[in-house]
Short mmCIF file of the C-alpha atoms (twelve columns), coordinates in Angstrom:
data_MODEL
# 
_entry.id   MODEL 
# 
loop_
_atom_site.group_PDB 
_atom_site.id 
_atom_site.type_symbol 
_atom_site.label_atom_id 
_atom_site.label_alt_id 
_atom_site.label_comp_id 
_atom_site.label_asym_id 
_atom_site.label_seq_id 
_atom_site.Cartn_x 
_atom_site.Cartn_y 
_atom_site.Cartn_z 
_atom_site.pdbx_PDB_model_num 
ATOM 1   C CA . MET A 1   46.411 75.875  71.385 1 
ATOM 2   C CA . LEU A 2   49.522 74.802  69.464 1 
ATOM 3   C CA . SER A 3   52.889 73.763  70.816 1 
ATOM 4   C CA . ASP A 4   55.952 75.873  70.056 1 
ATOM 5   C CA . ALA A 5   57.088 73.162  67.645 1 
ATOM 6   C CA . ASP A 6   53.809 73.320  65.701 1 
ATOM 7   C CA . ARG A 7   53.929 77.124  65.614 1 
ATOM 8   C CA . LYS A 8   57.375 76.857  64.038 1 
ATOM 9   C CA . LYS A 9   55.996 74.383  61.486 1 
ATOM 10  C CA . CYS A 10  53.271 76.904  60.614 1 
ATOM 11  C CA . ALA A 11  55.863 79.632  60.139 1 
ATOM 12  C CA . ASP A 12  57.843 77.292  57.875 1 
ATOM 13  C CA . ILE A 13  54.730 76.647  55.764 1 
ATOM 14  C CA . LEU A 14  54.057 80.371  55.310 1 
ATOM 15  C CA . MET A 15  57.673 81.191  54.507 1 
ATOM 16  C CA . LYS A 16  57.798 78.411  51.896 1 
ATOM 17  C CA . ALA A 17  54.507 79.475  50.312 1 
ATOM 18  C CA . GLN A 18  55.755 83.041  49.932 1 
ATOM 19  C CA . ALA A 19  59.144 81.952  48.570 1 
ATOM 20  C CA . GLU A 20  57.575 79.606  46.031 1 
ATOM 21  C CA . HIS A 21  54.593 81.906  45.228 1 
ATOM 22  C CA . LYS A 22  52.280 78.949  45.736 1 
ATOM 23  C CA . GLN A 23  49.399 78.797  48.199 1 
ATOM 24  C CA . ALA A 24  49.590 76.194  50.964 1 
ATOM 25  C CA . VAL A 25  46.800 74.251  52.651 1 
ATOM 26  C CA . GLN A 26  45.095 76.321  55.347 1 
ATOM 27  C CA . LEU A 27  46.754 76.102  58.756 1 
ATOM 28  C CA . SER A 28  43.295 75.591  60.256 1 
ATOM 29  C CA . VAL A 29  43.055 72.349  58.248 1 
ATOM 30  C CA . THR A 30  46.555 71.084  58.977 1 
ATOM 31  C CA . PHE A 31  46.428 72.168  62.628 1 
ATOM 32  C CA . PRO A 32  42.738 72.085  63.682 1 
ATOM 33  C CA . SER A 33  43.510 73.177  67.270 1 
ATOM 34  C CA . ILE A 34  45.039 76.510  66.179 1 
ATOM 35  C CA . GLU A 35  43.709 79.542  68.056 1 
ATOM 36  C CA . ILE A 36  43.960 83.284  67.452 1 
ATOM 37  C CA . GLU A 37  46.761 83.579  70.018 1 
ATOM 38  C CA . ASP A 38  48.739 81.013  68.020 1 
ATOM 39  C CA . SER A 39  48.095 82.997  64.849 1 
ATOM 40  C CA . TYR A 40  49.566 86.228  66.201 1 
ATOM 41  C CA . ALA A 41  52.555 84.300  67.549 1 
ATOM 42  C CA . ILE A 42  53.096 82.720  64.124 1 
ATOM 43  C CA . SER A 43  52.895 86.045  62.267 1 
ATOM 44  C CA . THR A 44  55.380 87.530  64.737 1 
ATOM 45  C CA . MET A 45  57.682 84.553  64.252 1 
ATOM 46  C CA . VAL A 46  57.642 85.027  60.467 1 
ATOM 47  C CA . ALA A 47  58.307 88.768  60.823 1 
ATOM 48  C CA . ASP A 48  61.168 88.131  63.247 1 
ATOM 49  C CA . ARG A 49  62.766 85.700  60.807 1 
ATOM 50  C CA . LYS A 50  62.583 88.260  58.012 1 
ATOM 51  C CA . ILE A 51  63.984 91.001  60.249 1 
ATOM 52  C CA . ALA A 52  66.845 88.708  61.280 1 
ATOM 53  C CA . ALA A 53  67.544 88.230  57.546 1 
ATOM 54  C CA . GLY A 54  67.829 91.998  57.026 1 
ATOM 55  C CA . ALA A 55  64.306 93.399  56.652 1 
ATOM 56  C CA . LYS A 56  63.276 96.411  58.756 1 
ATOM 57  C CA . LEU A 57  59.991 96.900  60.624 1 
ATOM 58  C CA . ILE A 58  58.466 100.162 59.383 1 
ATOM 59  C CA . GLY A 59  54.877 99.925  60.603 1 
ATOM 60  C CA . HIS A 60  51.690 97.911  60.838 1 
ATOM 61  C CA . LYS A 61  48.488 97.276  58.916 1 
ATOM 62  C CA . VAL A 62  44.975 97.032  60.299 1 
ATOM 63  C CA . GLY A 63  42.441 94.770  58.625 1 
ATOM 64  C CA . LEU A 64  38.820 93.664  58.952 1 
ATOM 65  C CA . THR A 65  37.741 97.148  60.014 1 
ATOM 66  C CA . SER A 66  34.221 96.965  58.590 1 
ATOM 67  C CA . LYS A 67  31.340 95.349  60.461 1 
ATOM 68  C CA . ALA A 68  30.437 93.313  57.384 1 
ATOM 69  C CA . MET A 69  33.935 91.822  57.139 1 
ATOM 70  C CA . GLN A 70  33.983 91.105  60.869 1 
ATOM 71  C CA . ARG A 71  30.653 89.291  60.680 1 
ATOM 72  C CA . SER A 72  31.793 87.236  57.702 1 
ATOM 73  C CA . SER A 73  34.985 86.309  59.576 1 
ATOM 74  C CA . MET A 74  33.068 85.582  62.797 1 
ATOM 75  C CA . ILE A 75  35.098 88.024  64.905 1 
ATOM 76  C CA . ASP A 76  34.188 91.180  66.793 1 
ATOM 77  C CA . GLU A 77  37.338 93.262  66.284 1 
ATOM 78  C CA . PRO A 78  39.882 94.057  63.547 1 
ATOM 79  C CA . ASP A 79  43.190 92.260  63.110 1 
ATOM 80  C CA . TYR A 80  46.704 93.522  62.415 1 
ATOM 81  C CA . GLY A 81  49.950 92.601  60.705 1 
ATOM 82  C CA . TYR A 82  53.478 93.881  60.243 1 
ATOM 83  C CA . ILE A 83  54.807 96.173  57.493 1 
ATOM 84  C CA . LEU A 84  58.432 95.550  56.517 1 
ATOM 85  C CA . ASP A 85  60.532 97.736  54.256 1 
ATOM 86  C CA . ASP A 86  60.718 95.054  51.551 1 
ATOM 87  C CA . GLN A 87  56.954 95.436  51.016 1 
ATOM 88  C CA . MET A 88  57.235 99.031  49.775 1 
ATOM 89  C CA . ILE A 89  56.487 99.702  46.095 1 
ATOM 90  C CA . GLY A 90  56.882 102.985 44.275 1 
ATOM 91  C CA . ASP A 91  53.943 104.895 42.832 1 
ATOM 92  C CA . GLY A 92  53.817 104.060 39.125 1 
ATOM 93  C CA . ALA A 93  55.865 100.910 39.591 1 
ATOM 94  C CA . LYS A 94  55.724 97.848  37.396 1 
ATOM 95  C CA . VAL A 95  55.085 94.912  39.721 1 
ATOM 96  C CA . LEU A 96  55.955 91.335  38.821 1 
ATOM 97  C CA . HIS A 97  52.739 89.334  39.033 1 
ATOM 98  C CA . ALA A 98  54.782 86.132  39.314 1 
ATOM 99  C CA . ASN A 99  56.113 87.297  42.683 1 
ATOM 100 C CA . TYR A 100 52.708 86.695  44.272 1 
ATOM 101 C CA . CYS A 101 50.405 83.736  44.838 1 
ATOM 102 C CA . LYS A 102 47.076 85.401  44.057 1 
ATOM 103 C CA . PRO A 103 47.404 89.205  44.358 1 
ATOM 104 C CA . ARG A 104 44.527 91.559  45.144 1 
ATOM 105 C CA . VAL A 105 44.496 95.297  45.795 1 
ATOM 106 C CA . GLU A 106 42.743 97.591  48.275 1 
ATOM 107 C CA . VAL A 107 42.213 101.351 48.714 1 
ATOM 108 C CA . GLU A 108 43.447 102.690 52.050 1 
ATOM 109 C CA . LEU A 109 44.831 105.692 53.906 1 
ATOM 110 C CA . ALA A 110 48.272 105.477 55.496 1 
ATOM 111 C CA . PHE A 111 49.034 107.361 58.705 1 
ATOM 112 C CA . VAL A 112 52.679 108.322 59.180 1 
ATOM 113 C CA . MET A 113 53.426 108.812 62.837 1 
ATOM 114 C CA . GLY A 114 55.233 111.916 64.063 1 
ATOM 115 C CA . LYS A 115 55.179 110.994 67.759 1 
ATOM 116 C CA . ARG A 116 55.295 107.774 69.747 1 
ATOM 117 C CA . LEU A 117 51.856 106.325 70.416 1 
ATOM 118 C CA . LYS A 118 51.327 103.572 72.966 1 
ATOM 119 C CA . GLY A 119 48.199 102.097 74.512 1 
ATOM 120 C CA . PRO A 120 46.184 101.526 76.502 1 
ATOM 121 C CA . GLY A 121 43.781 104.444 76.462 1 
ATOM 122 C CA . VAL A 122 44.615 105.797 72.996 1 
ATOM 123 C CA . GLY A 123 41.667 107.564 71.355 1 
ATOM 124 C CA . LEU A 124 40.855 109.492 68.208 1 
ATOM 125 C CA . ALA A 125 42.327 112.800 69.423 1 
ATOM 126 C CA . ASP A 126 45.558 111.075 70.504 1 
ATOM 127 C CA . VAL A 127 46.027 109.637 67.023 1 
ATOM 128 C CA . LEU A 128 45.404 112.982 65.324 1 
ATOM 129 C CA . ARG A 129 47.936 114.691 67.615 1 
ATOM 130 C CA . ALA A 130 50.561 112.002 67.045 1 
ATOM 131 C CA . THR A 131 50.180 111.775 63.234 1 
ATOM 132 C CA . GLU A 132 52.625 113.742 61.081 1 
ATOM 133 C CA . TYR A 133 50.625 113.287 57.885 1 
ATOM 134 C CA . VAL A 134 48.138 111.038 56.098 1 
ATOM 135 C CA . ILE A 135 48.727 109.842 52.543 1 
ATOM 136 C CA . PRO A 136 46.807 107.684 50.043 1 
ATOM 137 C CA . ALA A 137 47.878 104.062 49.717 1 
ATOM 138 C CA . ILE A 138 47.247 101.000 47.612 1 
ATOM 139 C CA . GLU A 139 47.823 97.754  49.477 1 
ATOM 140 C CA . ILE A 140 48.592 94.516  47.674 1 
ATOM 141 C CA . VAL A 141 47.234 91.587  49.661 1 
ATOM 142 C CA . ASP A 142 48.329 88.070  48.768 1 
ATOM 143 C CA . ALA A 143 46.999 85.104  50.719 1 
ATOM 144 C CA . ARG A 144 49.683 82.478  51.135 1 
ATOM 145 C CA . LEU A 145 46.962 80.005  52.201 1 
ATOM 146 C CA . GLN A 146 44.162 78.495  50.140 1 
ATOM 147 C CA . ASP A 147 40.451 79.342  50.298 1 
ATOM 148 C CA . GLN A 148 38.335 79.030  52.363 1 
ATOM 149 C CA . ARG A 149 40.371 80.688  55.073 1 
ATOM 150 C CA . LYS A 150 39.357 81.195  58.676 1 
ATOM 151 C CA . ILE A 151 40.349 84.235  60.704 1 
ATOM 152 C CA . VAL A 152 43.152 82.195  62.319 1 
ATOM 153 C CA . ASP A 153 44.606 81.612  58.856 1 
ATOM 154 C CA . THR A 154 44.433 85.281  57.887 1 
ATOM 155 C CA . VAL A 155 46.042 86.507  61.114 1 
ATOM 156 C CA . ALA A 156 48.839 83.926  60.961 1 
ATOM 157 C CA . ASP A 157 49.487 85.021  57.359 1 
ATOM 158 C CA . ASN A 158 50.140 88.608  58.548 1 
ATOM 159 C CA . GLY A 159 46.787 89.764  57.235 1 
ATOM 160 C CA . ALA A 160 47.961 88.731  53.730 1 
ATOM 161 C CA . ALA A 161 50.217 91.821  53.668 1 
ATOM 162 C CA . ALA A 162 52.330 91.747  50.528 1 
ATOM 163 C CA . GLY A 163 52.964 95.235  49.124 1 
ATOM 164 C CA . ILE A 164 52.250 98.926  49.675 1 
ATOM 165 C CA . ALA A 165 52.376 101.868 47.285 1 
ATOM 166 C CA . LEU A 166 52.084 105.382 48.700 1 
ATOM 167 C CA . GLY A 167 51.339 108.404 46.545 1 
ATOM 168 C CA . GLY A 168 49.144 111.387 45.895 1 
ATOM 169 C CA . ARG A 169 49.137 114.402 48.210 1 
ATOM 170 C CA . PRO A 170 50.027 114.018 51.893 1 
ATOM 171 C CA . VAL A 171 47.802 116.043 54.215 1 
ATOM 172 C CA . GLY A 172 47.877 116.987 57.857 1 
ATOM 173 C CA . PRO A 173 45.434 114.927 59.951 1 
ATOM 174 C CA . LEU A 174 43.325 118.030 60.656 1 
ATOM 175 C CA . ASP A 175 43.609 119.630 57.221 1 
ATOM 176 C CA . VAL A 176 40.672 117.610 55.879 1 
ATOM 177 C CA . ASP A 177 37.829 115.647 57.425 1 
ATOM 178 C CA . LEU A 178 39.320 112.214 56.873 1 
ATOM 179 C CA . ARG A 179 35.928 110.515 57.171 1 
ATOM 180 C CA . TRP A 180 34.877 111.918 53.814 1 
ATOM 181 C CA . VAL A 181 37.997 111.092 51.835 1 
ATOM 182 C CA . GLY A 182 36.757 108.991 48.927 1 
ATOM 183 C CA . GLY A 183 38.533 106.352 46.919 1 
ATOM 184 C CA . ILE A 184 37.760 105.054 43.431 1 
ATOM 185 C CA . MET A 185 39.556 101.912 42.309 1 
ATOM 186 C CA . TYR A 186 40.081 101.519 38.560 1 
ATOM 187 C CA . LYS A 187 41.320 98.413  36.783 1 
ATOM 188 C CA . ASN A 188 42.371 99.043  33.198 1 
ATOM 189 C CA . SER A 189 40.478 102.370 33.244 1 
ATOM 190 C CA . GLU A 190 37.211 100.809 34.398 1 
ATOM 191 C CA . ILE A 191 35.780 101.529 37.852 1 
ATOM 192 C CA . GLU A 192 35.837 98.417  40.039 1 
ATOM 193 C CA . GLU A 193 35.160 99.733  43.566 1 
ATOM 194 C CA . THR A 194 34.343 102.966 45.388 1 
ATOM 195 C CA . GLY A 195 34.176 103.858 49.062 1 
ATOM 196 C CA . LEU A 196 34.576 106.429 51.818 1 
ATOM 197 C CA . ALA A 197 37.177 106.344 54.590 1 
ATOM 198 C CA . ALA A 198 34.308 106.634 57.089 1 
ATOM 199 C CA . GLY A 199 33.787 102.938 56.380 1 
ATOM 200 C CA . VAL A 200 36.840 102.269 58.555 1 
ATOM 201 C CA . LEU A 201 35.280 102.110 62.033 1 
ATOM 202 C CA . GLY A 202 33.512 105.437 61.393 1 
ATOM 203 C CA . HIS A 203 36.863 107.296 61.147 1 
ATOM 204 C CA . PRO A 204 40.140 105.860 59.805 1 
ATOM 205 C CA . ALA A 205 42.096 107.241 62.775 1 
ATOM 206 C CA . LEU A 206 40.100 104.885 64.986 1 
ATOM 207 C CA . GLY A 207 41.815 101.993 63.223 1 
ATOM 208 C CA . VAL A 208 45.153 103.429 64.318 1 
ATOM 209 C CA . ALA A 209 43.845 103.898 67.874 1 
ATOM 210 C CA . TRP A 210 42.675 100.292 67.985 1 
ATOM 211 C CA . LEU A 211 46.116 99.144  66.834 1 
ATOM 212 C CA . ALA A 212 48.009 101.245 69.389 1 
ATOM 213 C CA . ASN A 213 45.851 99.841  72.165 1 
ATOM 214 C CA . LYS A 214 46.139 96.276  70.877 1 
ATOM 215 C CA . ILE A 215 49.917 96.139  70.594 1 
ATOM 216 C CA . GLY A 216 50.228 98.174  73.784 1 
ATOM 217 C CA . GLN A 217 48.888 95.123  75.612 1 
ATOM 218 C CA . HIS A 218 52.156 93.421  74.684 1 
ATOM 219 C CA . GLY A 219 54.402 96.356  75.558 1 
ATOM 220 C CA . HIS A 220 54.819 97.634  71.994 1 
ATOM 221 C CA . ALA A 221 54.155 101.075 70.526 1 
ATOM 222 C CA . LEU A 222 53.814 102.920 67.227 1 
ATOM 223 C CA . GLU A 223 57.078 104.782 66.780 1 
ATOM 224 C CA . PRO A 224 57.838 108.054 64.969 1 
ATOM 225 C CA . GLY A 225 58.122 107.370 61.260 1 
ATOM 226 C CA . HIS A 226 56.007 104.207 61.422 1 
ATOM 227 C CA . ILE A 227 53.448 103.750 58.647 1 
ATOM 228 C CA . VAL A 228 50.017 102.499 59.686 1 
ATOM 229 C CA . LEU A 229 47.552 101.295 57.070 1 
ATOM 230 C CA . ALA A 230 44.239 102.060 58.744 1 
ATOM 231 C CA . GLY A 231 42.123 99.536  56.833 1 
ATOM 232 C CA . SER A 232 40.528 99.232  53.414 1 
ATOM 233 C CA . PHE A 233 37.391 101.174 52.594 1 
ATOM 234 C CA . THR A 234 36.658 99.239  49.407 1 
ATOM 235 C CA . ARG A 235 36.328 95.559  48.666 1 
ATOM 236 C CA . VAL A 236 39.410 93.847  47.292 1 
ATOM 237 C CA . VAL A 237 40.012 93.755  43.545 1 
ATOM 238 C CA . PHE A 238 41.829 90.809  41.968 1 
ATOM 239 C CA . ALA A 239 44.806 91.716  39.797 1 
ATOM 240 C CA . GLN A 240 45.902 89.690  36.781 1 
ATOM 241 C CA . LYS A 241 49.111 89.931  34.801 1 
ATOM 242 C CA . GLY A 242 48.875 92.966  32.523 1 
ATOM 243 C CA . ASP A 243 46.393 94.864  34.713 1 
ATOM 244 C CA . THR A 244 46.929 98.527  35.492 1 
ATOM 245 C CA . ILE A 245 45.471 99.531  38.861 1 
ATOM 246 C CA . HIS A 246 44.737 103.190 39.555 1 
ATOM 247 C CA . ALA A 247 43.209 104.603 42.726 1 
ATOM 248 C CA . ASP A 248 41.788 108.138 42.702 1 
ATOM 249 C CA . TYR A 249 41.415 109.947 46.033 1 
ATOM 250 C CA . GLY A 250 39.936 113.185 44.681 1 
ATOM 251 C CA . PRO A 251 41.796 116.239 46.060 1 
ATOM 252 C CA . LEU A 252 44.405 113.924 47.627 1 
ATOM 253 C CA . GLY A 253 45.513 112.758 44.190 1 
ATOM 254 C CA . GLY A 254 46.032 109.250 42.889 1 
ATOM 255 C CA . ILE A 255 48.303 106.207 42.744 1 
ATOM 256 C CA . ALA A 256 48.917 103.682 39.986 1 
ATOM 257 C CA . ILE A 257 50.750 100.381 39.653 1 
ATOM 258 C CA . GLN A 258 50.938 97.869  36.823 1 
ATOM 259 C CA . PHE A 259 51.245 94.100  37.111 1 
ATOM 260 C CA . ILE A 260 53.565 92.655  34.480 1 
# 
């Protein structure tokens, strides 16, 4: 477990890495005694600093929702991070590659909450009742820490959250069977990854339920209007300068961004 002073040093490292767009040495190397509780405290500290500087909390992201990713990270549950308004990117936007350390992209579904949702005891049906609509999303993830990262590094780094583009056709949570929503990730018109939303804990709404229960342990809730990224259902795709990324969600439409 880290001291408060060391947690602040970790937050400083992450803030500097993001500002300079240069990966830092893993916190697990610099601070070998770091634990997962420290990591969540550090990510919260970084988010609080950004909010104090003018950013607005607009939701959360859920990561490591597949069993394979959990096994590779040596954990038995997902993780989560904060979504701030300065992470939002428009569909079709040109994104400056130089603003990131090492950007990658993922295919996800975003749940936009219509009602307050607070754990414990939140289940699949509760999420579906509380969701206003679901919309396709591309998440840009950008690790501010070097490889090889441990789970404590990823959690402290806010799950590598860096950017979100929403687009396509929003749907009601019961209008389609969300388990069978498919995503195809193209890079420069070539297919890179494919997947089904069922890969997120069996149903993407279960990622939202897990999150509501997790943050409910600390007295927090998902509020109306909050965006929740339920977890990627494809592997990440690295993005280089000049790449055009397009995600096709079938009847839910598509999203595209270009790195310049």
